[in-house]
C-alpha angles and dihedrals in degrees: 000000000000122000115260115260120257117271110238122201141157115275121252133200087261090066091066097101101038091046092047090049092046092051095048092043092055100040113132137167084232092069107014130079094185124078122270109280116253131183134307087054120211114238114272093224120050139153090285096043112046127181088248089061091064138074119202129209122209128187122195110261094014105059117203107016105161150000142198127207117209121179139157105275091227140000093248116124089219087060098046093107094065130078124190131204108238099178140004120184130173122181115247089238091062103040119128090026099102097263097127093044092049092049093048096047090048092047092050092048093048092048090049093050089051091056102265117147100189139037119200134181143171126228136178114255096236092053093095098162090056094046091050090050092051091046091052089053092052102267113143126199104254097175146349127217102204115223092353095153133040104214124171089345096306127106107235129196121239109222118206115206132176144168139190117254096210114139109269 
């Protein structure tokens, strides 16, 4: 019998500590362009990253196992029809169980219901599993910034991807 899918919901202020811990526990130079977090840790939520900007995934027996942060890419009225993924984390314990897919699908649907026409994201070139998942969900490579980041002594491409949010 297949495992039940993750439950996806909007984050609340009560998720501050579990999401911060999840984010720090799963930090990796394979996925992150910012330095490894060190104490004292910054708050997970702040004025630019509100609970309402996050969807949270939960799995029976594991609790909170992932989140996605989706925000307008700028404050420009001419850009208001676009939403951008500014973070997607899945706990190592829950990988390959449909969590990232469920979060992305829910985020795209929520953005579409709120009037967005496009979803964009950025992913590091070597992160092939993420790029394949995004491609399977209709995201296309729209640009590549070669060698944009220097991570662990290697220059890494920044891959820009996007997809329309029109009802299929």
